[in-house]
ChimeraX commands (.cxc) that place a marker at each C-alpha (Angstrom):
marker #1 position -0.02,-0.08,0.08 radius 0.5
marker #1 position 2.92,2.30,0.86 radius 0.5
marker #1 position 4.58,1.68,-2.54 radius 0.5
marker #1 position 1.34,2.56,-4.26 radius 0.5
marker #1 position 1.11,5.92,-2.46 radius 0.5
marker #1 position 4.70,6.62,-3.13 radius 0.5
marker #1 position 4.44,6.06,-6.70 radius 0.5
marker #1 position 1.24,8.13,-7.08 radius 0.5
marker #1 position 3.00,11.06,-5.17 radius 0.5
marker #1 position 5.98,10.55,-7.76 radius 0.5
marker #1 position 4.08,10.55,-10.51 radius 0.5
marker #1 position 2.14,13.69,-9.50 radius 0.5
marker #1 position 5.48,15.47,-8.87 radius 0.5
marker #1 position 6.73,14.38,-12.26 radius 0.5
marker #1 position 3.74,15.60,-13.95 radius 0.5
marker #1 position 4.01,19.15,-12.09 radius 0.5
marker #1 position 7.77,19.36,-13.03 radius 0.5
marker #1 position 7.04,18.38,-16.60 radius 0.5
marker #1 position 4.54,21.15,-17.30 radius 0.5
marker #1 position 5.33,23.23,-20.10 radius 0.5
marker #1 position 6.57,26.71,-19.60 radius 0.5
marker #1 position 4.49,29.27,-21.46 radius 0.5
marker #1 position 5.75,30.03,-24.93 radius 0.5
marker #1 position 4.56,32.73,-27.22 radius 0.5
marker #1 position 2.30,31.54,-30.03 radius 0.5
marker #1 position 2.32,35.23,-31.23 radius 0.5
marker #1 position 4.79,35.51,-34.26 radius 0.5
marker #1 position 6.13,38.47,-36.00 radius 0.5
marker #1 position 4.37,37.52,-39.23 radius 0.5
marker #1 position 1.03,37.37,-37.31 radius 0.5
marker #1 position 1.73,40.85,-35.89 radius 0.5
marker #1 position 2.90,42.09,-39.14 radius 0.5
marker #1 position -0.09,40.76,-41.01 radius 0.5
marker #1 position -2.30,42.34,-38.50 radius 0.5
marker #1 position -0.63,45.76,-38.40 radius 0.5
marker #1 position -0.46,45.67,-42.48 radius 0.5
marker #1 position -3.62,47.87,-42.87 radius 0.5
marker #1 position -1.99,50.46,-40.67 radius 0.5
marker #1 position 1.13,50.94,-42.87 radius 0.5
marker #1 position -0.20,53.55,-45.34 radius 0.5
marker #1 position -1.27,55.81,-42.45 radius 0.5
marker #1 position 2.10,55.53,-40.49 radius 0.5
marker #1 position 4.03,56.31,-43.86 radius 0.5
marker #1 position 1.96,59.15,-45.28 radius 0.5
marker #1 position -0.54,60.21,-42.55 radius 0.5
marker #1 position -4.25,60.97,-43.45 radius 0.5
marker #1 position -6.84,58.99,-41.45 radius 0.5
marker #1 position -6.56,55.50,-39.73 radius 0.5
marker #1 position -8.45,52.97,-41.71 radius 0.5
marker #1 position -10.92,50.72,-40.12 radius 0.5
marker #1 position -9.00,47.62,-41.19 radius 0.5
marker #1 position -6.16,49.15,-39.25 radius 0.5
marker #1 position -8.27,49.28,-36.01 radius 0.5
marker #1 position -9.84,45.66,-36.84 radius 0.5
marker #1 position -6.40,44.39,-37.02 radius 0.5
marker #1 position -5.07,45.73,-33.78 radius 0.5
marker #1 position -8.26,44.28,-32.11 radius 0.5
marker #1 position -7.57,41.02,-33.50 radius 0.5
marker #1 position -4.05,40.97,-32.17 radius 0.5
marker #1 position -4.99,41.96,-28.80 radius 0.5
marker #1 position -7.55,39.36,-28.91 radius 0.5
marker #1 position -5.21,36.85,-29.92 radius 0.5
marker #1 position -2.33,37.91,-27.44 radius 0.5
marker #1 position -3.67,35.88,-24.48 radius 0.5
marker #1 position -0.46,35.20,-22.49 radius 0.5
marker #1 position 2.31,37.26,-21.37 radius 0.5
marker #1 position 4.65,35.80,-23.58 radius 0.5
marker #1 position 2.29,36.60,-26.61 radius 0.5
marker #1 position 2.10,40.26,-25.22 radius 0.5
marker #1 position 6.08,40.37,-24.98 radius 0.5
marker #1 position 6.50,38.93,-28.33 radius 0.5
marker #1 position 4.03,41.46,-29.99 radius 0.5
marker #1 position 5.85,44.10,-28.11 radius 0.5
marker #1 position 9.19,42.81,-29.67 radius 0.5
marker #1 position 7.85,42.74,-33.13 radius 0.5
marker #1 position 6.51,46.25,-33.05 radius 0.5
marker #1 position 9.78,47.56,-31.60 radius 0.5
marker #1 position 11.82,45.95,-34.10 radius 0.5
marker #1 position 9.64,48.02,-36.75 radius 0.5
marker #1 position 10.19,51.22,-34.84 radius 0.5
marker #1 position 13.98,51.03,-35.51 radius 0.5
marker #1 position 13.02,51.80,-39.18 radius 0.5
marker #1 position 10.65,54.73,-38.55 radius 0.5
marker #1 position 11.17,58.41,-38.56 radius 0.5
marker #1 position 10.04,60.39,-35.63 radius 0.5
marker #1 position 6.88,61.56,-37.58 radius 0.5
marker #1 position 6.24,57.92,-38.51 radius 0.5
marker #1 position 6.89,56.81,-35.17 radius 0.5
marker #1 position 4.37,59.68,-33.69 radius 0.5
marker #1 position 1.59,58.50,-36.11 radius 0.5
marker #1 position 2.15,54.82,-35.22 radius 0.5
marker #1 position 1.93,55.65,-31.44 radius 0.5
marker #1 position -1.16,57.42,-32.07 radius 0.5
marker #1 position -3.14,54.48,-33.74 radius 0.5
marker #1 position -4.10,52.80,-30.41 radius 0.5
marker #1 position -5.98,55.93,-29.41 radius 0.5
marker #1 position -7.46,56.59,-32.54 radius 0.5
marker #1 position -8.71,53.09,-32.55 radius 0.5
marker #1 position -10.17,53.12,-29.11 radius 0.5
marker #1 position -7.66,50.35,-28.26 radius 0.5
marker #1 position -5.49,50.01,-25.19 radius 0.5
marker #1 position -2.17,48.08,-25.83 radius 0.5
marker #1 position 0.07,46.92,-22.99 radius 0.5
marker #1 position 3.12,48.58,-24.09 radius 0.5
marker #1 position 4.30,51.92,-25.44 radius 0.5
marker #1 position 5.26,52.02,-29.19 radius 0.5
marker #1 position 8.94,53.02,-28.98 radius 0.5
marker #1 position 12.06,51.91,-29.82 radius 0.5
marker #1 position 13.20,52.23,-26.18 radius 0.5
marker #1 position 10.42,49.93,-24.81 radius 0.5
marker #1 position 11.33,47.01,-22.28 radius 0.5
marker #1 position 9.25,44.49,-23.73 radius 0.5
marker #1 position 10.28,42.12,-20.90 radius 0.5
marker #1 position 8.39,44.27,-18.28 radius 0.5
marker #1 position 4.92,43.88,-20.62 radius 0.5
marker #1 position 2.84,41.73,-18.38 radius 0.5
marker #1 position -0.85,42.69,-18.84 radius 0.5
marker link #1:1,2 radius 0.2
marker link #1:2,3 radius 0.2
marker link #1:3,4 radius 0.2
marker link #1:4,5 radius 0.2
marker link #1:5,6 radius 0.2
marker link #1:6,7 radius 0.2
marker link #1:7,8 radius 0.2
marker link #1:8,9 radius 0.2
marker link #1:9,10 radius 0.2
marker link #1:10,11 radius 0.2
marker link #1:11,12 radius 0.2
marker link #1:12,13 radius 0.2
marker link #1:13,14 radius 0.2
marker link #1:14,15 radius 0.2
marker link #1:15,16 radius 0.2
marker link #1:16,17 radius 0.2
marker link #1:17,18 radius 0.2
marker link #1:18,19 radius 0.2
marker link #1:19,20 radius 0.2
marker link #1:20,21 radius 0.2
marker link #1:21,22 radius 0.2
marker link #1:22,23 radius 0.2
marker link #1:23,24 radius 0.2
marker link #1:24,25 radius 0.2
marker link #1:25,26 radius 0.2
marker link #1:26,27 radius 0.2
marker link #1:27,28 radius 0.2
marker link #1:28,29 radius 0.2
marker link #1:29,30 radius 0.2
marker link #1:30,31 radius 0.2
marker link #1:31,32 radius 0.2
marker link #1:32,33 radius 0.2
marker link #1:33,34 radius 0.2
marker link #1:34,35 radius 0.2
marker link #1:35,36 radius 0.2
marker link #1:36,37 radius 0.2
marker link #1:37,38 radius 0.2
marker link #1:38,39 radius 0.2
marker link #1:39,40 radius 0.2
marker link #1:40,41 radius 0.2
marker link #1:41,42 radius 0.2
marker link #1:42,43 radius 0.2
marker link #1:43,44 radius 0.2
marker link #1:44,45 radius 0.2
marker link #1:45,46 radius 0.2
marker link #1:46,47 radius 0.2
marker link #1:47,48 radius 0.2
marker link #1:48,49 radius 0.2
marker link #1:49,50 radius 0.2
marker link #1:50,51 radius 0.2
marker link #1:51,52 radius 0.2
marker link #1:52,53 radius 0.2
marker link #1:53,54 radius 0.2
marker link #1:54,55 radius 0.2
marker link #1:55,56 radius 0.2
marker link #1:56,57 radius 0.2
marker link #1:57,58 radius 0.2
marker link #1:58,59 radius 0.2
marker link #1:59,60 radius 0.2
marker link #1:60,61 radius 0.2
marker link #1:61,62 radius 0.2
marker link #1:62,63 radius 0.2
marker link #1:63,64 radius 0.2
marker link #1:64,65 radius 0.2
marker link #1:65,66 radius 0.2
marker link #1:66,67 radius 0.2
marker link #1:67,68 radius 0.2
marker link #1:68,69 radius 0.2
marker link #1:69,70 radius 0.2
marker link #1:70,71 radius 0.2
marker link #1:71,72 radius 0.2
marker link #1:72,73 radius 0.2
marker link #1:73,74 radius 0.2
marker link #1:74,75 radius 0.2
marker link #1:75,76 radius 0.2
marker link #1:76,77 radius 0.2
marker link #1:77,78 radius 0.2
marker link #1:78,79 radius 0.2
marker link #1:79,80 radius 0.2
marker link #1:80,81 radius 0.2
marker link #1:81,82 radius 0.2
marker link #1:82,83 radius 0.2
marker link #1:83,84 radius 0.2
marker link #1:84,85 radius 0.2
marker link #1:85,86 radius 0.2
marker link #1:86,87 radius 0.2
marker link #1:87,88 radius 0.2
marker link #1:88,89 radius 0.2
marker link #1:89,90 radius 0.2
marker link #1:90,91 radius 0.2
marker link #1:91,92 radius 0.2
marker link #1:92,93 radius 0.2
marker link #1:93,94 radius 0.2
marker link #1:94,95 radius 0.2
marker link #1:95,96 radius 0.2
marker link #1:96,97 radius 0.2
marker link #1:97,98 radius 0.2
marker link #1:98,99 radius 0.2
marker link #1:99,100 radius 0.2
marker link #1:100,101 radius 0.2
marker link #1:101,102 radius 0.2
marker link #1:102,103 radius 0.2
marker link #1:103,104 radius 0.2
marker link #1:104,105 radius 0.2
marker link #1:105,106 radius 0.2
marker link #1:106,107 radius 0.2
marker link #1:107,108 radius 0.2
marker link #1:108,109 radius 0.2
marker link #1:109,110 radius 0.2
marker link #1:110,111 radius 0.2
marker link #1:111,112 radius 0.2
marker link #1:112,113 radius 0.2
marker link #1:113,114 radius 0.2
marker link #1:114,115 radius 0.2
marker link #1:115,116 radius 0.2
marker link #1:116,117 radius 0.2
view
């Protein structure tokens, strides 16, 4: 009887130790595809297209874990390194114009490891 309990406890401990660590399922390709409708606005100005706002809302809905949000942040951060100050300003204004709340600042200086919610 004792050996069965010991076996059960050992099995439970192994299962807990073997639980997978949360990994990001959000890829940069997914982020870029979602943000593609925003590109014309970022580059040239004008008005933010509805498809851009829809893409942001879709990305926000898909980023369900901290790892996903940090991954999305890193993808957006990598894009900001190519943007002029004017383009960066327009990109940073998009969430507000879409009524969306993103969990990180659109900036080349954002620390994506601190994104949690």
